[in-house]
mmCIF file of the C-alpha atoms, coordinates in Angstrom:
data_MODEL
# 
_entry.id   MODEL 
# 
loop_
_atom_site.group_PDB 
_atom_site.id 
_atom_site.type_symbol 
_atom_site.label_atom_id 
_atom_site.label_alt_id 
_atom_site.label_comp_id 
_atom_site.label_asym_id 
_atom_site.label_entity_id 
_atom_site.label_seq_id 
_atom_site.pdbx_PDB_ins_code 
_atom_site.Cartn_x 
_atom_site.Cartn_y 
_atom_site.Cartn_z 
_atom_site.occupancy 
_atom_site.B_iso_or_equiv 
_atom_site.pdbx_formal_charge 
_atom_site.auth_seq_id 
_atom_site.auth_comp_id 
_atom_site.auth_asym_id 
_atom_site.auth_atom_id 
_atom_site.pdbx_PDB_model_num 
ATOM 1   C CA . MET A 1 1   ? 0.847   -37.622 28.805  1.00 0.00 ? 1   MET A CA 1 
ATOM 2   C CA . GLU A 1 2   ? 1.448   -35.699 25.617  1.00 0.00 ? 2   GLU A CA 1 
ATOM 3   C CA . VAL A 1 3   ? 0.098   -32.216 25.106  1.00 0.00 ? 3   VAL A CA 1 
ATOM 4   C CA . GLU A 1 4   ? -0.647  -30.971 21.617  1.00 0.00 ? 4   GLU A CA 1 
ATOM 5   C CA . LEU A 1 5   ? 0.046   -27.342 20.958  1.00 0.00 ? 5   LEU A CA 1 
ATOM 6   C CA . ALA A 1 6   ? -1.925  -25.472 18.378  1.00 0.00 ? 6   ALA A CA 1 
ATOM 7   C CA . GLN A 1 7   ? 0.222   -24.546 15.404  1.00 0.00 ? 7   GLN A CA 1 
ATOM 8   C CA . SER A 1 8   ? -0.359  -21.005 14.269  1.00 0.00 ? 8   SER A CA 1 
ATOM 9   C CA . LYS A 1 9   ? 1.235   -18.978 11.500  1.00 0.00 ? 9   LYS A CA 1 
ATOM 10  C CA . GLU A 1 10  ? 0.310   -15.749 13.262  1.00 0.00 ? 10  GLU A CA 1 
ATOM 11  C CA . PRO A 1 11  ? 3.649   -15.252 15.106  1.00 0.00 ? 11  PRO A CA 1 
ATOM 12  C CA . VAL A 1 12  ? 5.541   -15.480 11.805  1.00 0.00 ? 12  VAL A CA 1 
ATOM 13  C CA . ILE A 1 13  ? 3.202   -12.960 10.189  1.00 0.00 ? 13  ILE A CA 1 
ATOM 14  C CA . TRP A 1 14  ? 3.591   -10.567 13.131  1.00 0.00 ? 14  TRP A CA 1 
ATOM 15  C CA . MET A 1 15  ? 7.381   -10.958 13.007  1.00 0.00 ? 15  MET A CA 1 
ATOM 16  C CA . LEU A 1 16  ? 7.430   -10.022 9.309   1.00 0.00 ? 16  LEU A CA 1 
ATOM 17  C CA . PHE A 1 17  ? 5.011   -7.147  10.005  1.00 0.00 ? 17  PHE A CA 1 
ATOM 18  C CA . SER A 1 18  ? 7.107   -5.675  12.811  1.00 0.00 ? 18  SER A CA 1 
ATOM 19  C CA . ALA A 1 19  ? 10.422  -6.103  10.973  1.00 0.00 ? 19  ALA A CA 1 
ATOM 20  C CA . GLY A 1 20  ? 8.988   -4.432  7.884   1.00 0.00 ? 20  GLY A CA 1 
ATOM 21  C CA . GLY A 1 21  ? 7.598   -1.589  9.974   1.00 0.00 ? 21  GLY A CA 1 
ATOM 22  C CA . MET A 1 22  ? 10.939  -1.019  11.656  1.00 0.00 ? 22  MET A CA 1 
ATOM 23  C CA . ILE A 1 23  ? 12.742  -0.925  8.323   1.00 0.00 ? 23  ILE A CA 1 
ATOM 24  C CA . SER A 1 24  ? 10.135  1.420   6.873   1.00 0.00 ? 24  SER A CA 1 
ATOM 25  C CA . ALA A 1 25  ? 10.454  3.774   9.819   1.00 0.00 ? 25  ALA A CA 1 
ATOM 26  C CA . MET A 1 26  ? 14.212  3.719   10.403  1.00 0.00 ? 26  MET A CA 1 
ATOM 27  C CA . VAL A 1 27  ? 16.066  2.595   7.279   1.00 0.00 ? 27  VAL A CA 1 
ATOM 28  C CA . PHE A 1 28  ? 14.036  4.034   4.380   1.00 0.00 ? 28  PHE A CA 1 
ATOM 29  C CA . PRO A 1 29  ? 14.367  7.684   5.482   1.00 0.00 ? 29  PRO A CA 1 
ATOM 30  C CA . VAL A 1 30  ? 18.153  7.342   5.727   1.00 0.00 ? 30  VAL A CA 1 
ATOM 31  C CA . LEU A 1 31  ? 18.420  5.645   2.335   1.00 0.00 ? 31  LEU A CA 1 
ATOM 32  C CA . LEU A 1 32  ? 16.178  8.300   0.818   1.00 0.00 ? 32  LEU A CA 1 
ATOM 33  C CA . LEU A 1 33  ? 18.287  11.068  2.322   1.00 0.00 ? 33  LEU A CA 1 
ATOM 34  C CA . ILE A 1 34  ? 21.552  9.555   1.093   1.00 0.00 ? 34  ILE A CA 1 
ATOM 35  C CA . THR A 1 35  ? 20.550  8.435   -2.404  1.00 0.00 ? 35  THR A CA 1 
ATOM 36  C CA . GLY A 1 36  ? 17.941  11.119  -3.053  1.00 0.00 ? 36  GLY A CA 1 
ATOM 37  C CA . PHE A 1 37  ? 19.610  14.250  -1.721  1.00 0.00 ? 37  PHE A CA 1 
ATOM 38  C CA . LEU A 1 38  ? 23.148  13.948  -0.372  1.00 0.00 ? 38  LEU A CA 1 
ATOM 39  C CA . LEU A 1 39  ? 24.713  12.132  -3.342  1.00 0.00 ? 39  LEU A CA 1 
ATOM 40  C CA . PRO A 1 40  ? 22.908  13.857  -6.245  1.00 0.00 ? 40  PRO A CA 1 
ATOM 41  C CA . PHE A 1 41  ? 23.500  17.343  -4.839  1.00 0.00 ? 41  PHE A CA 1 
ATOM 42  C CA . GLU A 1 42  ? 27.126  16.436  -4.012  1.00 0.00 ? 42  GLU A CA 1 
ATOM 43  C CA . ILE A 1 43  ? 26.688  17.286  -0.334  1.00 0.00 ? 43  ILE A CA 1 
ATOM 44  C CA . ALA A 1 44  ? 28.369  13.990  0.512   1.00 0.00 ? 44  ALA A CA 1 
ATOM 45  C CA . GLY A 1 45  ? 30.487  11.869  -1.788  1.00 0.00 ? 45  GLY A CA 1 
ATOM 46  C CA . ASP A 1 46  ? 31.580  12.641  -5.316  1.00 0.00 ? 46  ASP A CA 1 
ATOM 47  C CA . GLY A 1 47  ? 28.112  12.874  -6.833  1.00 0.00 ? 47  GLY A CA 1 
ATOM 48  C CA . THR A 1 48  ? 28.349  9.647   -8.839  1.00 0.00 ? 48  THR A CA 1 
ATOM 49  C CA . PHE A 1 49  ? 26.638  6.382   -8.231  1.00 0.00 ? 49  PHE A CA 1 
ATOM 50  C CA . GLU A 1 50  ? 29.573  4.266   -9.465  1.00 0.00 ? 50  GLU A CA 1 
ATOM 51  C CA . ARG A 1 51  ? 30.669  3.332   -5.943  1.00 0.00 ? 51  ARG A CA 1 
ATOM 52  C CA . ILE A 1 52  ? 27.106  2.327   -5.052  1.00 0.00 ? 52  ILE A CA 1 
ATOM 53  C CA . HIS A 1 53  ? 26.863  0.220   -8.214  1.00 0.00 ? 53  HIS A CA 1 
ATOM 54  C CA . VAL A 1 54  ? 30.138  -1.549  -7.371  1.00 0.00 ? 54  VAL A CA 1 
ATOM 55  C CA . ALA A 1 55  ? 28.920  -2.162  -3.799  1.00 0.00 ? 55  ALA A CA 1 
ATOM 56  C CA . LEU A 1 56  ? 25.679  -3.672  -5.117  1.00 0.00 ? 56  LEU A CA 1 
ATOM 57  C CA . LYS A 1 57  ? 27.650  -6.504  -6.693  1.00 0.00 ? 57  LYS A CA 1 
ATOM 58  C CA . HIS A 1 58  ? 28.712  -7.802  -3.267  1.00 0.00 ? 58  HIS A CA 1 
ATOM 59  C CA . PRO A 1 59  ? 26.537  -10.754 -2.080  1.00 0.00 ? 59  PRO A CA 1 
ATOM 60  C CA . LEU A 1 60  ? 26.214  -9.436  1.494   1.00 0.00 ? 60  LEU A CA 1 
ATOM 61  C CA . ILE A 1 61  ? 24.923  -6.066  0.235   1.00 0.00 ? 61  ILE A CA 1 
ATOM 62  C CA . LYS A 1 62  ? 22.426  -7.907  -1.977  1.00 0.00 ? 62  LYS A CA 1 
ATOM 63  C CA . LEU A 1 63  ? 21.217  -9.928  1.009   1.00 0.00 ? 63  LEU A CA 1 
ATOM 64  C CA . ILE A 1 64  ? 20.800  -6.804  3.133   1.00 0.00 ? 64  ILE A CA 1 
ATOM 65  C CA . LEU A 1 65  ? 18.953  -5.033  0.320   1.00 0.00 ? 65  LEU A CA 1 
ATOM 66  C CA . PHE A 1 66  ? 16.689  -8.052  -0.093  1.00 0.00 ? 66  PHE A CA 1 
ATOM 67  C CA . PHE A 1 67  ? 15.548  -7.737  3.515   1.00 0.00 ? 67  PHE A CA 1 
ATOM 68  C CA . VAL A 1 68  ? 15.317  -3.939  3.325   1.00 0.00 ? 68  VAL A CA 1 
ATOM 69  C CA . ILE A 1 69  ? 13.094  -4.172  0.251   1.00 0.00 ? 69  ILE A CA 1 
ATOM 70  C CA . SER A 1 70  ? 11.021  -7.308  0.911   1.00 0.00 ? 70  SER A CA 1 
ATOM 71  C CA . LEU A 1 71  ? 10.132  -6.961  4.613   1.00 0.00 ? 71  LEU A CA 1 
ATOM 72  C CA . PRO A 1 72  ? 8.149   -3.731  4.067   1.00 0.00 ? 72  PRO A CA 1 
ATOM 73  C CA . PHE A 1 73  ? 6.057   -5.670  1.521   1.00 0.00 ? 73  PHE A CA 1 
ATOM 74  C CA . PHE A 1 74  ? 4.906   -7.945  4.337   1.00 0.00 ? 74  PHE A CA 1 
ATOM 75  C CA . HIS A 1 75  ? 4.306   -4.947  6.606   1.00 0.00 ? 75  HIS A CA 1 
ATOM 76  C CA . TRP A 1 76  ? 2.091   -3.453  3.909   1.00 0.00 ? 76  TRP A CA 1 
ATOM 77  C CA . ALA A 1 77  ? 0.285   -6.760  3.304   1.00 0.00 ? 77  ALA A CA 1 
ATOM 78  C CA . HIS A 1 78  ? -0.570  -7.256  6.969   1.00 0.00 ? 78  HIS A CA 1 
ATOM 79  C CA . ARG A 1 79  ? -1.685  -3.663  7.506   1.00 0.00 ? 79  ARG A CA 1 
ATOM 80  C CA . PHE A 1 80  ? -3.703  -3.518  4.263   1.00 0.00 ? 80  PHE A CA 1 
ATOM 81  C CA . ARG A 1 81  ? -5.357  -6.887  4.960   1.00 0.00 ? 81  ARG A CA 1 
ATOM 82  C CA . PHE A 1 82  ? -6.649  -5.820  8.354   1.00 0.00 ? 82  PHE A CA 1 
ATOM 83  C CA . THR A 1 83  ? -7.661  -2.393  7.033   1.00 0.00 ? 83  THR A CA 1 
ATOM 84  C CA . LEU A 1 84  ? -9.848  -3.999  4.357   1.00 0.00 ? 84  LEU A CA 1 
ATOM 85  C CA . VAL A 1 85  ? -11.362 -6.419  6.860   1.00 0.00 ? 85  VAL A CA 1 
ATOM 86  C CA . ASP A 1 86  ? -12.040 -3.575  9.318   1.00 0.00 ? 86  ASP A CA 1 
ATOM 87  C CA . ILE A 1 87  ? -13.910 -1.489  6.733   1.00 0.00 ? 87  ILE A CA 1 
ATOM 88  C CA . GLY A 1 88  ? -16.400 -4.298  6.233   1.00 0.00 ? 88  GLY A CA 1 
ATOM 89  C CA . LEU A 1 89  ? -14.937 -6.731  3.732   1.00 0.00 ? 89  LEU A CA 1 
ATOM 90  C CA . LYS A 1 90  ? -14.776 -9.602  6.197   1.00 0.00 ? 90  LYS A CA 1 
ATOM 91  C CA . HIS A 1 91  ? -16.855 -11.826 3.915   1.00 0.00 ? 91  HIS A CA 1 
ATOM 92  C CA . VAL A 1 92  ? -13.969 -11.906 1.381   1.00 0.00 ? 92  VAL A CA 1 
ATOM 93  C CA . SER A 1 93  ? -11.265 -12.199 4.024   1.00 0.00 ? 93  SER A CA 1 
ATOM 94  C CA . LEU A 1 94  ? -9.655  -15.287 2.479   1.00 0.00 ? 94  LEU A CA 1 
ATOM 95  C CA . MET A 1 95  ? -9.354  -13.653 -0.932  1.00 0.00 ? 95  MET A CA 1 
ATOM 96  C CA . ILE A 1 96  ? -7.914  -10.493 0.673   1.00 0.00 ? 96  ILE A CA 1 
ATOM 97  C CA . THR A 1 97  ? -5.396  -12.575 2.609   1.00 0.00 ? 97  THR A CA 1 
ATOM 98  C CA . VAL A 1 98  ? -4.284  -14.479 -0.480  1.00 0.00 ? 98  VAL A CA 1 
ATOM 99  C CA . CYS A 1 99  ? -3.986  -11.290 -2.547  1.00 0.00 ? 99  CYS A CA 1 
ATOM 100 C CA . CYS A 1 100 ? -2.121  -9.293  0.105   1.00 0.00 ? 100 CYS A CA 1 
ATOM 101 C CA . TYR A 1 101 ? 0.380   -11.931 1.167   1.00 0.00 ? 101 TYR A CA 1 
ATOM 102 C CA . GLY A 1 102 ? 0.628   -13.236 -2.389  1.00 0.00 ? 102 GLY A CA 1 
ATOM 103 C CA . GLY A 1 103 ? 1.547   -9.724  -3.485  1.00 0.00 ? 103 GLY A CA 1 
ATOM 104 C CA . ALA A 1 104 ? 4.196   -9.540  -0.762  1.00 0.00 ? 104 ALA A CA 1 
ATOM 105 C CA . ILE A 1 105 ? 5.632   -12.888 -1.848  1.00 0.00 ? 105 ILE A CA 1 
ATOM 106 C CA . LEU A 1 106 ? 5.560   -11.825 -5.503  1.00 0.00 ? 106 LEU A CA 1 
ATOM 107 C CA . GLY A 1 107 ? 7.308   -8.556  -4.622  1.00 0.00 ? 107 GLY A CA 1 
ATOM 108 C CA . SER A 1 108 ? 9.972   -10.516 -2.738  1.00 0.00 ? 108 SER A CA 1 
ATOM 109 C CA . ILE A 1 109 ? 10.495  -12.850 -5.684  1.00 0.00 ? 109 ILE A CA 1 
ATOM 110 C CA . LEU A 1 110 ? 10.832  -9.889  -8.055  1.00 0.00 ? 110 LEU A CA 1 
ATOM 111 C CA . THR A 1 111 ? 13.323  -8.347  -5.633  1.00 0.00 ? 111 THR A CA 1 
ATOM 112 C CA . ILE A 1 112 ? 15.428  -11.522 -5.785  1.00 0.00 ? 112 ILE A CA 1 
ATOM 113 C CA . ILE A 1 113 ? 15.308  -11.494 -9.594  1.00 0.00 ? 113 ILE A CA 1 
ATOM 114 C CA . VAL A 1 114 ? 16.352  -7.851  -9.846  1.00 0.00 ? 114 VAL A CA 1 
ATOM 115 C CA . LEU A 1 115 ? 19.134  -8.183  -7.267  1.00 0.00 ? 115 LEU A CA 1 
ATOM 116 C CA . TRP A 1 116 ? 20.400  -11.368 -8.934  1.00 0.00 ? 116 TRP A CA 1 
ATOM 117 C CA . ASN A 1 117 ? 20.714  -9.548  -12.278 1.00 0.00 ? 117 ASN A CA 1 
ATOM 118 C CA . ILE A 1 118 ? 22.670  -6.572  -10.916 1.00 0.00 ? 118 ILE A CA 1 
# 
């Protein structure tokens, strides 16, 4: 006897949502502190971004930056989608879903293009 399991995309969406939320909460503040305050005000490092630019050419750094940049797009898409549905736009839920997740996918594609050209 064979049992059919329902295939749902929801676990994948929740995984992207939670990973993006974790990056937004834990990684972004550190990156902002380092690149926005410590390096420009010469509190840490030599005050130049040359070493960062050289590091950005490494493929592993590009891969890490891809995830750091693109996963919060999916966190935003999931949160914004359910916010719009909760405020009463349930009748256009499909269009909201396509726009939100399409925007996250587009942002991820643009991230790949920018990182590829560094």
